[in-house]
mmCIF entry with sequence, helices, sheets and N, C-alpha, C, O atoms, coordinates in Angstrom:
data_MODEL
# 
_entry.id   MODEL 
# 
_entity.id                         1 
_entity.type                       polymer 
_entity.pdbx_number_of_molecules   1 
# 
_entity_poly.entity_id                      1 
_entity_poly.type                           'polypeptide(L)' 
_entity_poly.nstd_linkage                   no 
_entity_poly.nstd_monomer                   no 
_entity_poly.pdbx_seq_one_letter_code       EPAFTRDGSFKRTAEGLVVTNDGLPLAGDITVPIDARRVTINANGEVFAFFDGDP 
_entity_poly.pdbx_seq_one_letter_code_can   EPAFTRDGSFKRTAEGLVVTNDGLPLAGDITVPIDARRVTINANGEVFAFFDGDP 
_entity_poly.pdbx_strand_id                 A 
# 
loop_
_entity_poly_seq.entity_id 
_entity_poly_seq.num 
_entity_poly_seq.mon_id 
_entity_poly_seq.hetero 
1 1  GLU n 
1 2  PRO n 
1 3  ALA n 
1 4  PHE n 
1 5  THR n 
1 6  ARG n 
1 7  ASP n 
1 8  GLY n 
1 9  SER n 
1 10 PHE n 
1 11 LYS n 
1 12 ARG n 
1 13 THR n 
1 14 ALA n 
1 15 GLU n 
1 16 GLY n 
1 17 LEU n 
1 18 VAL n 
1 19 VAL n 
1 20 THR n 
1 21 ASN n 
1 22 ASP n 
1 23 GLY n 
1 24 LEU n 
1 25 PRO n 
1 26 LEU n 
1 27 ALA n 
1 28 GLY n 
1 29 ASP n 
1 30 ILE n 
1 31 THR n 
1 32 VAL n 
1 33 PRO n 
1 34 ILE n 
1 35 ASP n 
1 36 ALA n 
1 37 ARG n 
1 38 ARG n 
1 39 VAL n 
1 40 THR n 
1 41 ILE n 
1 42 ASN n 
1 43 ALA n 
1 44 ASN n 
1 45 GLY n 
1 46 GLU n 
1 47 VAL n 
1 48 PHE n 
1 49 ALA n 
1 50 PHE n 
1 51 PHE n 
1 52 ASP n 
1 53 GLY n 
1 54 ASP n 
1 55 PRO n 
# 
_struct_asym.id          A 
_struct_asym.entity_id   1 
# 
loop_
_struct_sheet.id 
_struct_sheet.type 
_struct_sheet.number_strands 
_struct_sheet.details 
AA1 ? 2 ? 
AA2 ? 2 ? 
# 
loop_
_struct_sheet_order.sheet_id 
_struct_sheet_order.range_id_1 
_struct_sheet_order.range_id_2 
_struct_sheet_order.offset 
_struct_sheet_order.sense 
AA1 1 2 ? anti-parallel 
AA2 1 2 ? anti-parallel 
# 
loop_
_struct_sheet_range.sheet_id 
_struct_sheet_range.id 
_struct_sheet_range.beg_label_comp_id 
_struct_sheet_range.beg_label_asym_id 
_struct_sheet_range.beg_label_seq_id 
_struct_sheet_range.pdbx_beg_PDB_ins_code 
_struct_sheet_range.end_label_comp_id 
_struct_sheet_range.end_label_asym_id 
_struct_sheet_range.end_label_seq_id 
_struct_sheet_range.pdbx_end_PDB_ins_code 
_struct_sheet_range.beg_auth_comp_id 
_struct_sheet_range.beg_auth_asym_id 
_struct_sheet_range.beg_auth_seq_id 
_struct_sheet_range.end_auth_comp_id 
_struct_sheet_range.end_auth_asym_id 
_struct_sheet_range.end_auth_seq_id 
AA1 1 PHE A 10 ? ARG A 12 ? PHE A 10 ARG A 12 
AA1 2 VAL A 18 ? THR A 20 ? VAL A 18 THR A 20 
AA2 1 ARG A 38 ? ILE A 41 ? ARG A 38 ILE A 41 
AA2 2 VAL A 47 ? PHE A 50 ? VAL A 47 PHE A 50 
# 
loop_
_atom_site.group_PDB 
_atom_site.id 
_atom_site.type_symbol 
_atom_site.label_atom_id 
_atom_site.label_alt_id 
_atom_site.label_comp_id 
_atom_site.label_asym_id 
_atom_site.label_entity_id 
_atom_site.label_seq_id 
_atom_site.pdbx_PDB_ins_code 
_atom_site.Cartn_x 
_atom_site.Cartn_y 
_atom_site.Cartn_z 
_atom_site.occupancy 
_atom_site.B_iso_or_equiv 
_atom_site.pdbx_formal_charge 
_atom_site.auth_seq_id 
_atom_site.auth_comp_id 
_atom_site.auth_asym_id 
_atom_site.auth_atom_id 
_atom_site.pdbx_PDB_model_num 
ATOM 1   N N  . GLU A 1 1  ? 105.385 -18.187 -45.128 1.00 0.00 ? 1  GLU A N  1 
ATOM 2   C CA . GLU A 1 1  ? 104.464 -18.546 -46.193 1.00 0.00 ? 1  GLU A CA 1 
ATOM 3   C C  . GLU A 1 1  ? 103.714 -19.808 -45.786 1.00 0.00 ? 1  GLU A C  1 
ATOM 4   O O  . GLU A 1 1  ? 104.340 -20.786 -45.376 1.00 0.00 ? 1  GLU A O  1 
ATOM 5   N N  . PRO A 1 2  ? 102.378 -19.808 -45.890 1.00 0.00 ? 2  PRO A N  1 
ATOM 6   C CA . PRO A 1 2  ? 101.604 -20.988 -45.493 1.00 0.00 ? 2  PRO A CA 1 
ATOM 7   C C  . PRO A 1 2  ? 101.910 -22.190 -46.371 1.00 0.00 ? 2  PRO A C  1 
ATOM 8   O O  . PRO A 1 2  ? 102.211 -22.059 -47.558 1.00 0.00 ? 2  PRO A O  1 
ATOM 9   N N  . ALA A 1 3  ? 101.828 -23.348 -45.766 1.00 0.00 ? 3  ALA A N  1 
ATOM 10  C CA . ALA A 1 3  ? 101.967 -24.605 -46.495 1.00 0.00 ? 3  ALA A CA 1 
ATOM 11  C C  . ALA A 1 3  ? 100.696 -25.407 -46.270 1.00 0.00 ? 3  ALA A C  1 
ATOM 12  O O  . ALA A 1 3  ? 99.982  -25.189 -45.291 1.00 0.00 ? 3  ALA A O  1 
ATOM 13  N N  . PHE A 1 4  ? 100.419 -26.319 -47.160 1.00 0.00 ? 4  PHE A N  1 
ATOM 14  C CA . PHE A 1 4  ? 99.218  -27.133 -47.072 1.00 0.00 ? 4  PHE A CA 1 
ATOM 15  C C  . PHE A 1 4  ? 99.603  -28.602 -47.084 1.00 0.00 ? 4  PHE A C  1 
ATOM 16  O O  . PHE A 1 4  ? 100.622 -28.986 -47.658 1.00 0.00 ? 4  PHE A O  1 
ATOM 17  N N  . THR A 1 5  ? 98.779  -29.417 -46.445 1.00 0.00 ? 5  THR A N  1 
ATOM 18  C CA . THR A 1 5  ? 99.011  -30.857 -46.441 1.00 0.00 ? 5  THR A CA 1 
ATOM 19  C C  . THR A 1 5  ? 97.681  -31.580 -46.574 1.00 0.00 ? 5  THR A C  1 
ATOM 20  O O  . THR A 1 5  ? 96.648  -31.107 -46.099 1.00 0.00 ? 5  THR A O  1 
ATOM 21  N N  . ARG A 1 6  ? 97.724  -32.707 -47.211 1.00 0.00 ? 6  ARG A N  1 
ATOM 22  C CA . ARG A 1 6  ? 96.543  -33.569 -47.298 1.00 0.00 ? 6  ARG A CA 1 
ATOM 23  C C  . ARG A 1 6  ? 96.766  -34.843 -46.496 1.00 0.00 ? 6  ARG A C  1 
ATOM 24  O O  . ARG A 1 6  ? 95.933  -35.749 -46.500 1.00 0.00 ? 6  ARG A O  1 
ATOM 25  N N  . ASP A 1 7  ? 97.888  -34.898 -45.817 1.00 0.00 ? 7  ASP A N  1 
ATOM 26  C CA . ASP A 1 7  ? 98.253  -36.083 -45.047 1.00 0.00 ? 7  ASP A CA 1 
ATOM 27  C C  . ASP A 1 7  ? 97.214  -36.393 -43.976 1.00 0.00 ? 7  ASP A C  1 
ATOM 28  O O  . ASP A 1 7  ? 96.844  -37.551 -43.785 1.00 0.00 ? 7  ASP A O  1 
ATOM 29  N N  . GLY A 1 8  ? 96.744  -35.366 -43.280 1.00 0.00 ? 8  GLY A N  1 
ATOM 30  C CA . GLY A 1 8  ? 95.742  -35.563 -42.240 1.00 0.00 ? 8  GLY A CA 1 
ATOM 31  C C  . GLY A 1 8  ? 96.304  -36.016 -40.909 1.00 0.00 ? 8  GLY A C  1 
ATOM 32  O O  . GLY A 1 8  ? 95.553  -36.201 -39.951 1.00 0.00 ? 8  GLY A O  1 
ATOM 33  N N  . SER A 1 9  ? 97.608  -36.197 -40.835 1.00 0.00 ? 9  SER A N  1 
ATOM 34  C CA . SER A 1 9  ? 98.239  -36.605 -39.584 1.00 0.00 ? 9  SER A CA 1 
ATOM 35  C C  . SER A 1 9  ? 99.007  -35.429 -39.005 1.00 0.00 ? 9  SER A C  1 
ATOM 36  O O  . SER A 1 9  ? 99.775  -34.762 -39.699 1.00 0.00 ? 9  SER A O  1 
ATOM 37  N N  . PHE A 1 10 ? 98.784  -35.191 -37.728 1.00 0.00 ? 10 PHE A N  1 
ATOM 38  C CA . PHE A 1 10 ? 99.458  -34.101 -37.046 1.00 0.00 ? 10 PHE A CA 1 
ATOM 39  C C  . PHE A 1 10 ? 100.025 -34.618 -35.744 1.00 0.00 ? 10 PHE A C  1 
ATOM 40  O O  . PHE A 1 10 ? 99.640  -35.682 -35.260 1.00 0.00 ? 10 PHE A O  1 
ATOM 41  N N  . LYS A 1 11 ? 100.936 -33.862 -35.189 1.00 0.00 ? 11 LYS A N  1 
ATOM 42  C CA . LYS A 1 11 ? 101.460 -34.193 -33.868 1.00 0.00 ? 11 LYS A CA 1 
ATOM 43  C C  . LYS A 1 11 ? 101.618 -32.908 -33.080 1.00 0.00 ? 11 LYS A C  1 
ATOM 44  O O  . LYS A 1 11 ? 101.539 -31.807 -33.626 1.00 0.00 ? 11 LYS A O  1 
ATOM 45  N N  . ARG A 1 12 ? 101.840 -33.067 -31.796 1.00 0.00 ? 12 ARG A N  1 
ATOM 46  C CA . ARG A 1 12 ? 101.974 -31.920 -30.898 1.00 0.00 ? 12 ARG A CA 1 
ATOM 47  C C  . ARG A 1 12 ? 103.408 -31.869 -30.394 1.00 0.00 ? 12 ARG A C  1 
ATOM 48  O O  . ARG A 1 12 ? 103.967 -32.882 -29.973 1.00 0.00 ? 12 ARG A O  1 
ATOM 49  N N  . THR A 1 13 ? 103.993 -30.682 -30.443 1.00 0.00 ? 13 THR A N  1 
ATOM 50  C CA . THR A 1 13 ? 105.347 -30.514 -29.917 1.00 0.00 ? 13 THR A CA 1 
ATOM 51  C C  . THR A 1 13 ? 105.298 -30.475 -28.391 1.00 0.00 ? 13 THR A C  1 
ATOM 52  O O  . THR A 1 13 ? 104.219 -30.434 -27.801 1.00 0.00 ? 13 THR A O  1 
ATOM 53  N N  . ALA A 1 14 ? 106.453 -30.487 -27.767 1.00 0.00 ? 14 ALA A N  1 
ATOM 54  C CA . ALA A 1 14 ? 106.529 -30.414 -26.305 1.00 0.00 ? 14 ALA A CA 1 
ATOM 55  C C  . ALA A 1 14 ? 105.891 -29.135 -25.776 1.00 0.00 ? 14 ALA A C  1 
ATOM 56  O O  . ALA A 1 14 ? 105.440 -29.087 -24.632 1.00 0.00 ? 14 ALA A O  1 
ATOM 57  N N  . GLU A 1 15 ? 105.854 -28.100 -26.614 1.00 0.00 ? 15 GLU A N  1 
ATOM 58  C CA . GLU A 1 15 ? 105.252 -26.827 -26.215 1.00 0.00 ? 15 GLU A CA 1 
ATOM 59  C C  . GLU A 1 15 ? 103.753 -26.783 -26.501 1.00 0.00 ? 15 GLU A C  1 
ATOM 60  O O  . GLU A 1 15 ? 103.088 -25.805 -26.161 1.00 0.00 ? 15 GLU A O  1 
ATOM 61  N N  . GLY A 1 16 ? 103.212 -27.843 -27.129 1.00 0.00 ? 16 GLY A N  1 
ATOM 62  C CA . GLY A 1 16 ? 101.789 -27.906 -27.420 1.00 0.00 ? 16 GLY A CA 1 
ATOM 63  C C  . GLY A 1 16 ? 101.405 -27.413 -28.802 1.00 0.00 ? 16 GLY A C  1 
ATOM 64  O O  . GLY A 1 16 ? 100.223 -27.419 -29.145 1.00 0.00 ? 16 GLY A O  1 
ATOM 65  N N  . LEU A 1 17 ? 102.372 -26.985 -29.609 1.00 0.00 ? 17 LEU A N  1 
ATOM 66  C CA . LEU A 1 17 ? 102.086 -26.493 -30.956 1.00 0.00 ? 17 LEU A CA 1 
ATOM 67  C C  . LEU A 1 17 ? 101.753 -27.675 -31.863 1.00 0.00 ? 17 LEU A C  1 
ATOM 68  O O  . LEU A 1 17 ? 102.467 -28.678 -31.864 1.00 0.00 ? 17 LEU A O  1 
ATOM 69  N N  . VAL A 1 18 ? 100.677 -27.561 -32.632 1.00 0.00 ? 18 VAL A N  1 
ATOM 70  C CA . VAL A 1 18 ? 100.283 -28.620 -33.557 1.00 0.00 ? 18 VAL A CA 1 
ATOM 71  C C  . VAL A 1 18 ? 101.054 -28.429 -34.859 1.00 0.00 ? 18 VAL A C  1 
ATOM 72  O O  . VAL A 1 18 ? 101.030 -27.356 -35.460 1.00 0.00 ? 18 VAL A O  1 
ATOM 73  N N  . VAL A 1 19 ? 101.744 -29.498 -35.286 1.00 0.00 ? 19 VAL A N  1 
ATOM 74  C CA . VAL A 1 19 ? 102.585 -29.437 -36.476 1.00 0.00 ? 19 VAL A CA 1 
ATOM 75  C C  . VAL A 1 19 ? 102.292 -30.629 -37.385 1.00 0.00 ? 19 VAL A C  1 
ATOM 76  O O  . VAL A 1 19 ? 101.705 -31.624 -36.960 1.00 0.00 ? 19 VAL A O  1 
ATOM 77  N N  . THR A 1 20 ? 102.712 -30.507 -38.643 1.00 0.00 ? 20 THR A N  1 
ATOM 78  C CA . THR A 1 20 ? 102.611 -31.631 -39.573 1.00 0.00 ? 20 THR A CA 1 
ATOM 79  C C  . THR A 1 20 ? 103.663 -32.663 -39.201 1.00 0.00 ? 20 THR A C  1 
ATOM 80  O O  . THR A 1 20 ? 104.510 -32.415 -38.343 1.00 0.00 ? 20 THR A O  1 
ATOM 81  N N  . ASN A 1 21 ? 103.609 -33.817 -39.847 1.00 0.00 ? 21 ASN A N  1 
ATOM 82  C CA . ASN A 1 21 ? 104.617 -34.844 -39.583 1.00 0.00 ? 21 ASN A CA 1 
ATOM 83  C C  . ASN A 1 21 ? 106.016 -34.384 -39.975 1.00 0.00 ? 21 ASN A C  1 
ATOM 84  O O  . ASN A 1 21 ? 107.008 -34.952 -39.517 1.00 0.00 ? 21 ASN A O  1 
ATOM 85  N N  . ASP A 1 22 ? 106.103 -33.353 -40.824 1.00 0.00 ? 22 ASP A N  1 
ATOM 86  C CA . ASP A 1 22 ? 107.399 -32.781 -41.196 1.00 0.00 ? 22 ASP A CA 1 
ATOM 87  C C  . ASP A 1 22 ? 107.853 -31.706 -40.217 1.00 0.00 ? 22 ASP A C  1 
ATOM 88  O O  . ASP A 1 22 ? 108.928 -31.129 -40.382 1.00 0.00 ? 22 ASP A O  1 
ATOM 89  N N  . GLY A 1 23 ? 107.030 -31.432 -39.188 1.00 0.00 ? 23 GLY A N  1 
ATOM 90  C CA . GLY A 1 23 ? 107.395 -30.449 -38.177 1.00 0.00 ? 23 GLY A CA 1 
ATOM 91  C C  . GLY A 1 23 ? 107.002 -29.022 -38.500 1.00 0.00 ? 23 GLY A C  1 
ATOM 92  O O  . GLY A 1 23 ? 107.405 -28.096 -37.796 1.00 0.00 ? 23 GLY A O  1 
ATOM 93  N N  . LEU A 1 24 ? 106.217 -28.824 -39.562 1.00 0.00 ? 24 LEU A N  1 
ATOM 94  C CA . LEU A 1 24 ? 105.780 -27.477 -39.931 1.00 0.00 ? 24 LEU A CA 1 
ATOM 95  C C  . LEU A 1 24 ? 104.522 -27.113 -39.153 1.00 0.00 ? 24 LEU A C  1 
ATOM 96  O O  . LEU A 1 24 ? 103.587 -27.912 -39.104 1.00 0.00 ? 24 LEU A O  1 
ATOM 97  N N  . PRO A 1 25 ? 104.472 -25.927 -38.542 1.00 0.00 ? 25 PRO A N  1 
ATOM 98  C CA . PRO A 1 25 ? 103.289 -25.544 -37.761 1.00 0.00 ? 25 PRO A CA 1 
ATOM 99  C C  . PRO A 1 25 ? 102.078 -25.322 -38.661 1.00 0.00 ? 25 PRO A C  1 
ATOM 100 O O  . PRO A 1 25 ? 102.208 -24.883 -39.804 1.00 0.00 ? 25 PRO A O  1 
ATOM 101 N N  . LEU A 1 26 ? 100.907 -25.630 -38.130 1.00 0.00 ? 26 LEU A N  1 
ATOM 102 C CA . LEU A 1 26 ? 99.677  -25.360 -38.859 1.00 0.00 ? 26 LEU A CA 1 
ATOM 103 C C  . LEU A 1 26 ? 99.441  -23.859 -38.910 1.00 0.00 ? 26 LEU A C  1 
ATOM 104 O O  . LEU A 1 26 ? 99.874  -23.125 -38.022 1.00 0.00 ? 26 LEU A O  1 
ATOM 105 N N  . ALA A 1 27 ? 98.755  -23.407 -39.953 1.00 0.00 ? 27 ALA A N  1 
ATOM 106 C CA . ALA A 1 27 ? 98.417  -21.987 -40.067 1.00 0.00 ? 27 ALA A CA 1 
ATOM 107 C C  . ALA A 1 27 ? 97.624  -21.574 -38.840 1.00 0.00 ? 27 ALA A C  1 
ATOM 108 O O  . ALA A 1 27 ? 96.755  -22.314 -38.381 1.00 0.00 ? 27 ALA A O  1 
ATOM 109 N N  . GLY A 1 28 ? 97.914  -20.417 -38.317 1.00 0.00 ? 28 GLY A N  1 
ATOM 110 C CA . GLY A 1 28 ? 97.218  -19.934 -37.135 1.00 0.00 ? 28 GLY A CA 1 
ATOM 111 C C  . GLY A 1 28 ? 97.892  -20.328 -35.840 1.00 0.00 ? 28 GLY A C  1 
ATOM 112 O O  . GLY A 1 28 ? 97.389  -20.021 -34.760 1.00 0.00 ? 28 GLY A O  1 
ATOM 113 N N  . ASP A 1 29 ? 99.029  -21.008 -35.933 1.00 0.00 ? 29 ASP A N  1 
ATOM 114 C CA . ASP A 1 29 ? 99.764  -21.427 -34.732 1.00 0.00 ? 29 ASP A CA 1 
ATOM 115 C C  . ASP A 1 29 ? 98.837  -22.040 -33.691 1.00 0.00 ? 29 ASP A C  1 
ATOM 116 O O  . ASP A 1 29 ? 98.699  -21.518 -32.585 1.00 0.00 ? 29 ASP A O  1 
ATOM 117 N N  . ILE A 1 30 ? 98.212  -23.137 -34.049 1.00 0.00 ? 30 ILE A N  1 
ATOM 118 C CA . ILE A 1 30 ? 97.280  -23.817 -33.149 1.00 0.00 ? 30 ILE A CA 1 
ATOM 119 C C  . ILE A 1 30 ? 98.071  -24.508 -32.046 1.00 0.00 ? 30 ILE A C  1 
ATOM 120 O O  . ILE A 1 30 ? 98.958  -25.321 -32.307 1.00 0.00 ? 30 ILE A O  1 
ATOM 121 N N  . THR A 1 31 ? 97.728  -24.167 -30.816 1.00 0.00 ? 31 THR A N  1 
ATOM 122 C CA . THR A 1 31 ? 98.379  -24.761 -29.655 1.00 0.00 ? 31 THR A CA 1 
ATOM 123 C C  . THR A 1 31 ? 97.341  -25.522 -28.844 1.00 0.00 ? 31 THR A C  1 
ATOM 124 O O  . THR A 1 31 ? 96.244  -25.024 -28.592 1.00 0.00 ? 31 THR A O  1 
ATOM 125 N N  . VAL A 1 32 ? 97.702  -26.734 -28.439 1.00 0.00 ? 32 VAL A N  1 
ATOM 126 C CA . VAL A 1 32 ? 96.818  -27.583 -27.649 1.00 0.00 ? 32 VAL A CA 1 
ATOM 127 C C  . VAL A 1 32 ? 97.433  -27.722 -26.262 1.00 0.00 ? 32 VAL A C  1 
ATOM 128 O O  . VAL A 1 32 ? 98.620  -28.027 -26.147 1.00 0.00 ? 32 VAL A O  1 
ATOM 129 N N  . PRO A 1 33 ? 96.653  -27.504 -25.210 1.00 0.00 ? 33 PRO A N  1 
ATOM 130 C CA . PRO A 1 33 ? 97.191  -27.656 -23.860 1.00 0.00 ? 33 PRO A CA 1 
ATOM 131 C C  . PRO A 1 33 ? 97.807  -29.044 -23.664 1.00 0.00 ? 33 PRO A C  1 
ATOM 132 O O  . PRO A 1 33 ? 97.293  -30.041 -24.170 1.00 0.00 ? 33 PRO A O  1 
ATOM 133 N N  . ILE A 1 34 ? 98.888  -29.087 -22.940 1.00 0.00 ? 34 ILE A N  1 
ATOM 134 C CA . ILE A 1 34 ? 99.619  -30.333 -22.721 1.00 0.00 ? 34 ILE A CA 1 
ATOM 135 C C  . ILE A 1 34 ? 98.750  -31.398 -22.060 1.00 0.00 ? 34 ILE A C  1 
ATOM 136 O O  . ILE A 1 34 ? 98.931  -32.587 -22.321 1.00 0.00 ? 34 ILE A O  1 
ATOM 137 N N  . ASP A 1 35 ? 97.804  -30.989 -21.203 1.00 0.00 ? 35 ASP A N  1 
ATOM 138 C CA . ASP A 1 35 ? 96.986  -31.969 -20.488 1.00 0.00 ? 35 ASP A CA 1 
ATOM 139 C C  . ASP A 1 35 ? 95.753  -32.421 -21.269 1.00 0.00 ? 35 ASP A C  1 
ATOM 140 O O  . ASP A 1 35 ? 94.927  -33.157 -20.728 1.00 0.00 ? 35 ASP A O  1 
ATOM 141 N N  . ALA A 1 36 ? 95.610  -32.001 -22.522 1.00 0.00 ? 36 ALA A N  1 
ATOM 142 C CA . ALA A 1 36 ? 94.490  -32.468 -23.350 1.00 0.00 ? 36 ALA A CA 1 
ATOM 143 C C  . ALA A 1 36 ? 94.679  -33.949 -23.647 1.00 0.00 ? 36 ALA A C  1 
ATOM 144 O O  . ALA A 1 36 ? 95.781  -34.390 -23.975 1.00 0.00 ? 36 ALA A O  1 
ATOM 145 N N  . ARG A 1 37 ? 93.613  -34.704 -23.530 1.00 0.00 ? 37 ARG A N  1 
ATOM 146 C CA . ARG A 1 37 ? 93.665  -36.149 -23.773 1.00 0.00 ? 37 ARG A CA 1 
ATOM 147 C C  . ARG A 1 37 ? 93.264  -36.517 -25.194 1.00 0.00 ? 37 ARG A C  1 
ATOM 148 O O  . ARG A 1 37 ? 93.656  -37.566 -25.705 1.00 0.00 ? 37 ARG A O  1 
ATOM 149 N N  . ARG A 1 38 ? 92.475  -35.641 -25.837 1.00 0.00 ? 38 ARG A N  1 
ATOM 150 C CA . ARG A 1 38 ? 91.999  -35.928 -27.188 1.00 0.00 ? 38 ARG A CA 1 
ATOM 151 C C  . ARG A 1 38 ? 91.762  -34.609 -27.893 1.00 0.00 ? 38 ARG A C  1 
ATOM 152 O O  . ARG A 1 38 ? 91.350  -33.628 -27.273 1.00 0.00 ? 38 ARG A O  1 
ATOM 153 N N  . VAL A 1 39 ? 92.021  -34.589 -29.187 1.00 0.00 ? 39 VAL A N  1 
ATOM 154 C CA . VAL A 1 39 ? 91.809  -33.391 -30.000 1.00 0.00 ? 39 VAL A CA 1 
ATOM 155 C C  . VAL A 1 39 ? 91.026  -33.795 -31.236 1.00 0.00 ? 39 VAL A C  1 
ATOM 156 O O  . VAL A 1 39 ? 91.325  -34.814 -31.860 1.00 0.00 ? 39 VAL A O  1 
ATOM 157 N N  . THR A 1 40 ? 90.020  -32.997 -31.594 1.00 0.00 ? 40 THR A N  1 
ATOM 158 C CA . THR A 1 40 ? 89.280  -33.233 -32.827 1.00 0.00 ? 40 THR A CA 1 
ATOM 159 C C  . THR A 1 40 ? 89.222  -31.937 -33.628 1.00 0.00 ? 40 THR A C  1 
ATOM 160 O O  . THR A 1 40 ? 89.290  -30.838 -33.077 1.00 0.00 ? 40 THR A O  1 
ATOM 161 N N  . ILE A 1 41 ? 89.096  -32.095 -34.929 1.00 0.00 ? 41 ILE A N  1 
ATOM 162 C CA . ILE A 1 41 ? 88.914  -30.962 -35.836 1.00 0.00 ? 41 ILE A CA 1 
ATOM 163 C C  . ILE A 1 41 ? 87.651  -31.253 -36.630 1.00 0.00 ? 41 ILE A C  1 
ATOM 164 O O  . ILE A 1 41 ? 87.570  -32.266 -37.325 1.00 0.00 ? 41 ILE A O  1 
ATOM 165 N N  . ASN A 1 42 ? 86.655  -30.359 -36.526 1.00 0.00 ? 42 ASN A N  1 
ATOM 166 C CA . ASN A 1 42 ? 85.387  -30.624 -37.209 1.00 0.00 ? 42 ASN A CA 1 
ATOM 167 C C  . ASN A 1 42 ? 85.440  -30.174 -38.669 1.00 0.00 ? 42 ASN A C  1 
ATOM 168 O O  . ASN A 1 42 ? 86.456  -29.656 -39.131 1.00 0.00 ? 42 ASN A O  1 
ATOM 169 N N  . ALA A 1 43 ? 84.342  -30.376 -39.382 1.00 0.00 ? 43 ALA A N  1 
ATOM 170 C CA . ALA A 1 43 ? 84.273  -30.061 -40.811 1.00 0.00 ? 43 ALA A CA 1 
ATOM 171 C C  . ALA A 1 43 ? 84.475  -28.578 -41.100 1.00 0.00 ? 43 ALA A C  1 
ATOM 172 O O  . ALA A 1 43 ? 84.862  -28.213 -42.210 1.00 0.00 ? 43 ALA A O  1 
ATOM 173 N N  . ASN A 1 44 ? 84.218  -27.719 -40.113 1.00 0.00 ? 44 ASN A N  1 
ATOM 174 C CA . ASN A 1 44 ? 84.423  -26.276 -40.284 1.00 0.00 ? 44 ASN A CA 1 
ATOM 175 C C  . ASN A 1 44 ? 85.848  -25.850 -39.953 1.00 0.00 ? 44 ASN A C  1 
ATOM 176 O O  . ASN A 1 44 ? 86.190  -24.673 -40.069 1.00 0.00 ? 44 ASN A O  1 
ATOM 177 N N  . GLY A 1 45 ? 86.684  -26.811 -39.539 1.00 0.00 ? 45 GLY A N  1 
ATOM 178 C CA . GLY A 1 45 ? 88.066  -26.500 -39.200 1.00 0.00 ? 45 GLY A CA 1 
ATOM 179 C C  . GLY A 1 45 ? 88.265  -26.054 -37.768 1.00 0.00 ? 45 GLY A C  1 
ATOM 180 O O  . GLY A 1 45 ? 89.358  -25.622 -37.400 1.00 0.00 ? 45 GLY A O  1 
ATOM 181 N N  . GLU A 1 46 ? 87.217  -26.151 -36.945 1.00 0.00 ? 46 GLU A N  1 
ATOM 182 C CA . GLU A 1 46 ? 87.342  -25.771 -35.537 1.00 0.00 ? 46 GLU A CA 1 
ATOM 183 C C  . GLU A 1 46 ? 88.057  -26.880 -34.773 1.00 0.00 ? 46 GLU A C  1 
ATOM 184 O O  . GLU A 1 46 ? 87.781  -28.064 -34.968 1.00 0.00 ? 46 GLU A O  1 
ATOM 185 N N  . VAL A 1 47 ? 88.973  -26.482 -33.910 1.00 0.00 ? 47 VAL A N  1 
ATOM 186 C CA . VAL A 1 47 ? 89.771  -27.431 -33.141 1.00 0.00 ? 47 VAL A CA 1 
ATOM 187 C C  . VAL A 1 47 ? 89.239  -27.483 -31.716 1.00 0.00 ? 47 VAL A C  1 
ATOM 188 O O  . VAL A 1 47 ? 89.037  -26.450 -31.078 1.00 0.00 ? 47 VAL A O  1 
ATOM 189 N N  . PHE A 1 48 ? 89.015  -28.704 -31.224 1.00 0.00 ? 48 PHE A N  1 
ATOM 190 C CA . PHE A 1 48 ? 88.504  -28.907 -29.873 1.00 0.00 ? 48 PHE A CA 1 
ATOM 191 C C  . PHE A 1 48 ? 89.449  -29.814 -29.107 1.00 0.00 ? 48 PHE A C  1 
ATOM 192 O O  . PHE A 1 48 ? 89.885  -30.844 -29.620 1.00 0.00 ? 48 PHE A O  1 
ATOM 193 N N  . ALA A 1 49 ? 89.765  -29.431 -27.881 1.00 0.00 ? 49 ALA A N  1 
ATOM 194 C CA . ALA A 1 49 ? 90.594  -30.248 -26.996 1.00 0.00 ? 49 ALA A CA 1 
ATOM 195 C C  . ALA A 1 49 ? 89.707  -30.781 -25.879 1.00 0.00 ? 49 ALA A C  1 
ATOM 196 O O  . ALA A 1 49 ? 88.866  -30.060 -25.342 1.00 0.00 ? 49 ALA A O  1 
ATOM 197 N N  . PHE A 1 50 ? 89.901  -32.044 -25.538 1.00 0.00 ? 50 PHE A N  1 
ATOM 198 C CA . PHE A 1 50 ? 89.127  -32.691 -24.482 1.00 0.00 ? 50 PHE A CA 1 
ATOM 199 C C  . PHE A 1 50 ? 90.069  -33.114 -23.365 1.00 0.00 ? 50 PHE A C  1 
ATOM 200 O O  . PHE A 1 50 ? 91.209  -33.509 -23.608 1.00 0.00 ? 50 PHE A O  1 
ATOM 201 N N  . PHE A 1 51 ? 89.570  -33.024 -22.141 1.00 0.00 ? 51 PHE A N  1 
ATOM 202 C CA . PHE A 1 51 ? 90.381  -33.280 -20.957 1.00 0.00 ? 51 PHE A CA 1 
ATOM 203 C C  . PHE A 1 51 ? 89.762  -34.397 -20.134 1.00 0.00 ? 51 PHE A C  1 
ATOM 204 O O  . PHE A 1 51 ? 88.616  -34.779 -20.370 1.00 0.00 ? 51 PHE A O  1 
ATOM 205 N N  . ASP A 1 52 ? 90.508  -34.923 -19.172 1.00 0.00 ? 52 ASP A N  1 
ATOM 206 C CA . ASP A 1 52 ? 89.959  -35.926 -18.263 1.00 0.00 ? 52 ASP A CA 1 
ATOM 207 C C  . ASP A 1 52 ? 88.653  -35.405 -17.686 1.00 0.00 ? 52 ASP A C  1 
ATOM 208 O O  . ASP A 1 52 ? 88.573  -34.252 -17.263 1.00 0.00 ? 52 ASP A O  1 
ATOM 209 N N  . GLY A 1 53 ? 87.632  -36.248 -17.667 1.00 0.00 ? 53 GLY A N  1 
ATOM 210 C CA . GLY A 1 53 ? 86.339  -35.857 -17.132 1.00 0.00 ? 53 GLY A CA 1 
ATOM 211 C C  . GLY A 1 53 ? 85.391  -35.309 -18.180 1.00 0.00 ? 53 GLY A C  1 
ATOM 212 O O  . GLY A 1 53 ? 84.196  -35.187 -17.913 1.00 0.00 ? 53 GLY A O  1 
ATOM 213 N N  . ASP A 1 54 ? 85.885  -34.971 -19.372 1.00 0.00 ? 54 ASP A N  1 
ATOM 214 C CA . ASP A 1 54 ? 85.007  -34.514 -20.453 1.00 0.00 ? 54 ASP A CA 1 
ATOM 215 C C  . ASP A 1 54 ? 84.302  -35.723 -21.063 1.00 0.00 ? 54 ASP A C  1 
ATOM 216 O O  . ASP A 1 54 ? 84.845  -36.827 -21.068 1.00 0.00 ? 54 ASP A O  1 
ATOM 217 N N  . PRO A 1 55 ? 83.087  -35.510 -21.577 1.00 0.00 ? 55 PRO A N  1 
ATOM 218 C CA . PRO A 1 55 ? 82.369  -36.638 -22.216 1.00 0.00 ? 55 PRO A CA 1 
ATOM 219 C C  . PRO A 1 55 ? 83.040  -37.100 -23.493 1.00 0.00 ? 55 PRO A C  1 
ATOM 220 O O  . PRO A 1 55 ? 82.562  -38.031 -24.140 1.00 0.00 ? 55 PRO A O  1 
# 
């Protein structure tokens, strides 16, 4: 069952899964590559990962 949060803080597990601070995975099982240096989520909910050498 999906859960919702307004906290706005997330973290990445060792496997790259994005979870809430309580450890619950985000809907859609969003996974970020381990070598990503920065992650942003835009107003449309799209998730972008940035790597070394990206602007």
